[in-house]
PyMOL Python script that loads the backbone (N, CA, C, O; Angstrom):
from pymol import cmd

cmd.read_pdbstr("""\
ATOM      1  N   MET A   1       5.388 -28.834 -13.514  1.00  0.00           N
ATOM      2  CA  MET A   1       6.047 -28.098 -13.806  1.00  0.00           C
ATOM      3  C   MET A   1       4.969 -26.886 -12.995  1.00  0.00           C
ATOM      4  O   MET A   1       5.183 -26.266 -11.953  1.00  0.00           O
ATOM      5  N   VAL A   2       4.048 -26.850 -13.699  1.00  0.00           N
ATOM      6  CA  VAL A   2       3.178 -25.981 -13.591  1.00  0.00           C
ATOM      7  C   VAL A   2       2.523 -25.812 -12.102  1.00  0.00           C
ATOM      8  O   VAL A   2       2.399 -24.716 -11.555  1.00  0.00           O
ATOM      9  N   ARG A   3       2.164 -26.927 -11.588  1.00  0.00           N
ATOM     10  CA  ARG A   3       1.808 -27.100 -10.042  1.00  0.00           C
ATOM     11  C   ARG A   3       2.851 -26.054  -9.143  1.00  0.00           C
ATOM     12  O   ARG A   3       2.548 -25.037  -8.520  1.00  0.00           O
ATOM     13  N   ILE A   4       3.784 -26.507  -9.268  1.00  0.00           N
ATOM     14  CA  ILE A   4       4.861 -26.108  -8.421  1.00  0.00           C
ATOM     15  C   ILE A   4       5.164 -24.732  -8.845  1.00  0.00           C
ATOM     16  O   ILE A   4       6.081 -24.251  -8.180  1.00  0.00           O
ATOM     17  N   ASP A   5       4.637 -23.872  -9.832  1.00  0.00           N
ATOM     18  CA  ASP A   5       4.650 -22.525 -10.008  1.00  0.00           C
ATOM     19  C   ASP A   5       4.020 -21.929  -9.689  1.00  0.00           C
ATOM     20  O   ASP A   5       4.354 -20.802  -9.324  1.00  0.00           O
ATOM     21  N   ASP A   6       2.454 -22.462  -9.642  1.00  0.00           N
ATOM     22  CA  ASP A   6       0.927 -22.121  -9.048  1.00  0.00           C
ATOM     23  C   ASP A   6       1.210 -22.059  -7.499  1.00  0.00           C
ATOM     24  O   ASP A   6       0.820 -21.068  -6.882  1.00  0.00           O
ATOM     25  N   LYS A   7       1.950 -23.192  -6.767  1.00  0.00           N
ATOM     26  CA  LYS A   7       2.072 -23.243  -5.268  1.00  0.00           C
ATOM     27  C   LYS A   7       2.975 -21.878  -4.800  1.00  0.00           C
ATOM     28  O   LYS A   7       2.829 -21.208  -3.778  1.00  0.00           O
ATOM     29  N   VAL A   8       4.129 -21.670  -6.095  1.00  0.00           N
ATOM     30  CA  VAL A   8       5.083 -20.702  -5.266  1.00  0.00           C
ATOM     31  C   VAL A   8       4.247 -19.276  -5.326  1.00  0.00           C
ATOM     32  O   VAL A   8       4.366 -18.431  -4.439  1.00  0.00           O
ATOM     33  N   ARG A   9       3.350 -19.100  -6.528  1.00  0.00           N
ATOM     34  CA  ARG A   9       2.486 -18.112  -6.294  1.00  0.00           C
ATOM     35  C   ARG A   9       1.811 -17.364  -5.527  1.00  0.00           C
ATOM     36  O   ARG A   9       1.843 -16.162  -5.265  1.00  0.00           O
ATOM     37  N   GLU A  10       0.830 -18.738  -5.006  1.00  0.00           N
ATOM     38  CA  GLU A  10      -0.175 -18.721  -4.086  1.00  0.00           C
ATOM     39  C   GLU A  10       0.434 -18.655  -2.969  1.00  0.00           C
ATOM     40  O   GLU A  10      -0.210 -17.858  -2.287  1.00  0.00           O
ATOM     41  N   VAL A  11       1.678 -19.198  -2.144  1.00  0.00           N
ATOM     42  CA  VAL A  11       2.894 -18.612  -0.758  1.00  0.00           C
ATOM     43  C   VAL A  11       3.024 -17.319  -1.280  1.00  0.00           C
ATOM     44  O   VAL A  11       2.505 -16.607  -0.421  1.00  0.00           O
ATOM     45  N   ILE A  12       3.504 -16.447  -2.394  1.00  0.00           N
ATOM     46  CA  ILE A  12       4.010 -15.394  -2.478  1.00  0.00           C
ATOM     47  C   ILE A  12       3.231 -14.187  -2.351  1.00  0.00           C
ATOM     48  O   ILE A  12       3.523 -13.027  -2.058  1.00  0.00           O
ATOM     49  N   THR A  13       1.853 -14.948  -2.736  1.00  0.00           N
ATOM     50  CA  THR A  13       0.049 -14.004  -2.335  1.00  0.00           C
ATOM     51  C   THR A  13      -0.406 -13.977  -1.560  1.00  0.00           C
ATOM     52  O   THR A  13      -1.430 -13.339  -1.313  1.00  0.00           O
ATOM     53  N   LYS A  14       0.441 -14.951  -0.606  1.00  0.00           N
ATOM     54  CA  LYS A  14      -0.515 -15.137   1.335  1.00  0.00           C
ATOM     55  C   LYS A  14       0.907 -14.013   1.747  1.00  0.00           C
ATOM     56  O   LYS A  14       0.633 -13.016   2.415  1.00  0.00           O
ATOM     57  N   ILE A  15       2.505 -14.262   1.278  1.00  0.00           N
ATOM     58  CA  ILE A  15       3.230 -13.729   1.940  1.00  0.00           C
ATOM     59  C   ILE A  15       2.752 -11.521   1.505  1.00  0.00           C
ATOM     60  O   ILE A  15       3.160 -10.587   2.195  1.00  0.00           O
ATOM     61  N   LYS A  16       2.165 -11.436   0.672  1.00  0.00           N
ATOM     62  CA  LYS A  16       2.283 -10.176   0.343  1.00  0.00           C
ATOM     63  C   LYS A  16       0.926  -9.699   1.033  1.00  0.00           C
ATOM     64  O   LYS A  16       0.868  -8.616   1.614  1.00  0.00           O
ATOM     65  N   LEU A  17      -0.386 -10.743   0.919  1.00  0.00           N
ATOM     66  CA  LEU A  17      -1.575 -10.320   1.858  1.00  0.00           C
ATOM     67  C   LEU A  17      -0.929 -10.038   3.310  1.00  0.00           C
ATOM     68  O   LEU A  17      -1.405  -9.124   3.984  1.00  0.00           O
ATOM     69  N   GLU A  18       0.032 -10.723   3.752  1.00  0.00           N
ATOM     70  CA  GLU A  18       0.208 -10.523   5.263  1.00  0.00           C
ATOM     71  C   GLU A  18       0.917  -9.520   5.629  1.00  0.00           C
ATOM     72  O   GLU A  18       0.863  -8.949   6.718  1.00  0.00           O
ATOM     73  N   GLU A  19       1.716  -9.235   4.574  1.00  0.00           N
ATOM     74  CA  GLU A  19       2.712  -7.918   5.024  1.00  0.00           C
ATOM     75  C   GLU A  19       1.860  -6.558   4.468  1.00  0.00           C
ATOM     76  O   GLU A  19       2.261  -5.395   4.523  1.00  0.00           O
ATOM     77  N   ALA A  20       0.707  -6.987   3.976  1.00  0.00           N
ATOM     78  CA  ALA A  20      -0.375  -5.454   3.500  1.00  0.00           C
ATOM     79  C   ALA A  20      -0.713  -5.036   5.400  1.00  0.00           C
ATOM     80  O   ALA A  20      -0.452  -4.051   6.090  1.00  0.00           O
ATOM     81  N   ALA A  21      -1.566  -6.677   5.744  1.00  0.00           N
ATOM     82  CA  ALA A  21      -2.150  -6.427   6.669  1.00  0.00           C
ATOM     83  C   ALA A  21      -1.287  -6.043   7.808  1.00  0.00           C
ATOM     84  O   ALA A  21      -2.073  -6.084   8.754  1.00  0.00           O
ATOM     85  N   ILE A  22      -0.158  -5.701   8.262  1.00  0.00           N
ATOM     86  CA  ILE A  22       0.874  -5.632   9.109  1.00  0.00           C
ATOM     87  C   ILE A  22       1.164  -4.289   9.017  1.00  0.00           C
ATOM     88  O   ILE A  22       1.133  -3.612  10.044  1.00  0.00           O
ATOM     89  N   ALA A  23       1.483  -3.718   7.797  1.00  0.00           N
ATOM     90  CA  ALA A  23       1.065  -2.401   7.202  1.00  0.00           C
ATOM     91  C   ALA A  23       0.475  -1.491   7.751  1.00  0.00           C
ATOM     92  O   ALA A  23       0.704  -0.346   8.141  1.00  0.00           O
ATOM     93  N   HIS A  24      -0.846  -2.652   7.694  1.00  0.00           N
ATOM     94  CA  HIS A  24      -2.501  -1.879   7.881  1.00  0.00           C
ATOM     95  C   HIS A  24      -2.156  -1.191   9.250  1.00  0.00           C
ATOM     96  O   HIS A  24      -2.098   0.018   9.472  1.00  0.00           O
ATOM     97  N   ARG A  25      -1.922  -2.324  10.195  1.00  0.00           N
ATOM     98  CA  ARG A  25      -2.245  -2.200  11.847  1.00  0.00           C
ATOM     99  C   ARG A  25      -1.195  -1.298  12.117  1.00  0.00           C
ATOM    100  O   ARG A  25      -1.328  -0.703  13.186  1.00  0.00           O
ATOM    101  N   GLN A  26      -0.043  -0.982  11.362  1.00  0.00           N
ATOM    102  CA  GLN A  26       1.474   0.085  11.970  1.00  0.00           C
ATOM    103  C   GLN A  26       0.651   0.846  11.351  1.00  0.00           C
ATOM    104  O   GLN A  26      -0.100   1.136  12.283  1.00  0.00           O
ATOM    105  N   ASN A  27       0.167   1.486  10.277  1.00  0.00           N
ATOM    106  CA  ASN A  27      -0.020   2.900   9.814  1.00  0.00           C
ATOM    107  C   ASN A  27      -1.354   3.415  10.843  1.00  0.00           C
ATOM    108  O   ASN A  27      -1.530   4.582  11.194  1.00  0.00           O
ATOM    109  N   THR A  28      -2.260   2.195  11.236  1.00  0.00           N
ATOM    110  CA  THR A  28      -3.556   2.597  11.921  1.00  0.00           C
ATOM    111  C   THR A  28      -2.682   3.229  13.701  1.00  0.00           C
ATOM    112  O   THR A  28      -2.717   4.356  14.195  1.00  0.00           O
ATOM    113  N   ILE A  29      -2.074   2.097  14.166  1.00  0.00           N
ATOM    114  CA  ILE A  29      -1.508   3.026  15.244  1.00  0.00           C
ATOM    115  C   ILE A  29      -0.733   4.143  14.948  1.00  0.00           C
ATOM    116  O   ILE A  29      -0.571   4.907  15.900  1.00  0.00           O
ATOM    117  N   ASP A  30      -0.184   4.468  13.844  1.00  0.00           N
ATOM    118  CA  ASP A  30       0.729   5.429  13.716  1.00  0.00           C
ATOM    119  C   ASP A  30      -0.264   6.780  13.623  1.00  0.00           C
ATOM    120  O   ASP A  30       0.164   7.928  13.747  1.00  0.00           O
ATOM    121  N   ASN A  31      -1.211   6.546  13.460  1.00  0.00           N
ATOM    122  CA  ASN A  31      -2.183   7.769  12.625  1.00  0.00           C
ATOM    123  C   ASN A  31      -3.336   7.878  13.882  1.00  0.00           C
ATOM    124  O   ASN A  31      -4.237   8.712  13.976  1.00  0.00           O
ATOM    125  N   ALA A  32      -3.029   6.822  14.761  1.00  0.00           N
ATOM    126  CA  ALA A  32      -4.149   7.288  16.221  1.00  0.00           C
ATOM    127  C   ALA A  32      -3.871   8.448  16.791  1.00  0.00           C
ATOM    128  O   ALA A  32      -2.781   9.010  16.898  1.00  0.00           O
ATOM    129  N   ALA A  33      -5.105   8.830  17.213  1.00  0.00           N
ATOM    130  CA  ALA A  33      -4.715  10.008  17.594  1.00  0.00           C
ATOM    131  C   ALA A  33      -4.422  10.155  19.132  1.00  0.00           C
ATOM    132  O   ALA A  33      -5.156   9.349  19.705  1.00  0.00           O
ATOM    133  N   PRO A  34      -3.706  10.801  19.982  1.00  0.00           N
ATOM    134  CA  PRO A  34      -2.973  10.424  21.325  1.00  0.00           C
ATOM    135  C   PRO A  34      -4.166  10.970  22.116  1.00  0.00           C
ATOM    136  O   PRO A  34      -4.725  12.038  21.867  1.00  0.00           O
ATOM    137  N   GLU A  35      -4.506  10.090  23.134  1.00  0.00           N
ATOM    138  CA  GLU A  35      -5.179  10.311  23.854  1.00  0.00           C
ATOM    139  C   GLU A  35      -5.204  10.965  25.519  1.00  0.00           C
ATOM    140  O   GLU A  35      -5.204  10.075  26.370  1.00  0.00           O
ATOM    141  N   VAL A  36      -5.224  12.284  26.017  1.00  0.00           N
ATOM    142  CA  VAL A  36      -5.011  13.177  26.808  1.00  0.00           C
ATOM    143  C   VAL A  36      -5.731  13.487  27.777  1.00  0.00           C
ATOM    144  O   VAL A  36      -6.719  14.213  27.667  1.00  0.00           O
ATOM    145  N   SER A  37      -5.451  13.134  28.524  1.00  0.00           N
ATOM    146  CA  SER A  37      -6.612  13.569  30.118  1.00  0.00           C
ATOM    147  C   SER A  37      -6.287  14.236  30.614  1.00  0.00           C
ATOM    148  O   SER A  37      -5.176  13.815  30.935  1.00  0.00           O
ATOM    149  N   VAL A  38      -6.466  15.641  31.243  1.00  0.00           N
ATOM    150  CA  VAL A  38      -5.734  16.912  31.991  1.00  0.00           C
ATOM    151  C   VAL A  38      -6.480  16.230  33.081  1.00  0.00           C
ATOM    152  O   VAL A  38      -7.635  15.941  32.769  1.00  0.00           O
ATOM    153  N   ALA A  39      -6.016  15.820  34.576  1.00  0.00           N
ATOM    154  CA  ALA A  39      -6.236  16.182  36.011  1.00  0.00           C
ATOM    155  C   ALA A  39      -6.364  17.751  36.310  1.00  0.00           C
ATOM    156  O   ALA A  39      -5.523  18.648  36.366  1.00  0.00           O
ATOM    157  N   THR A  40      -7.931  17.718  36.501  1.00  0.00           N
ATOM    158  CA  THR A  40      -7.526  19.761  37.287  1.00  0.00           C
ATOM    159  C   THR A  40      -7.911  19.613  38.929  1.00  0.00           C
ATOM    160  O   THR A  40      -7.797  20.583  39.679  1.00  0.00           O
TER     161      THR A  40
END
""", "prot")
cmd.dss("prot")
cmd.show_as("cartoon", "prot")
cmd.util.cbc("prot")
cmd.orient("prot")
């Protein structure tokens, strides 16, 4: 039973870490300054 609990906890931790990484990438995209080039 303890092994199962540890495995569940490990899987949940991996999911949370991946969700945090996805959120970080999305925030990086959202906060990026737009690149504007003006042709003269």
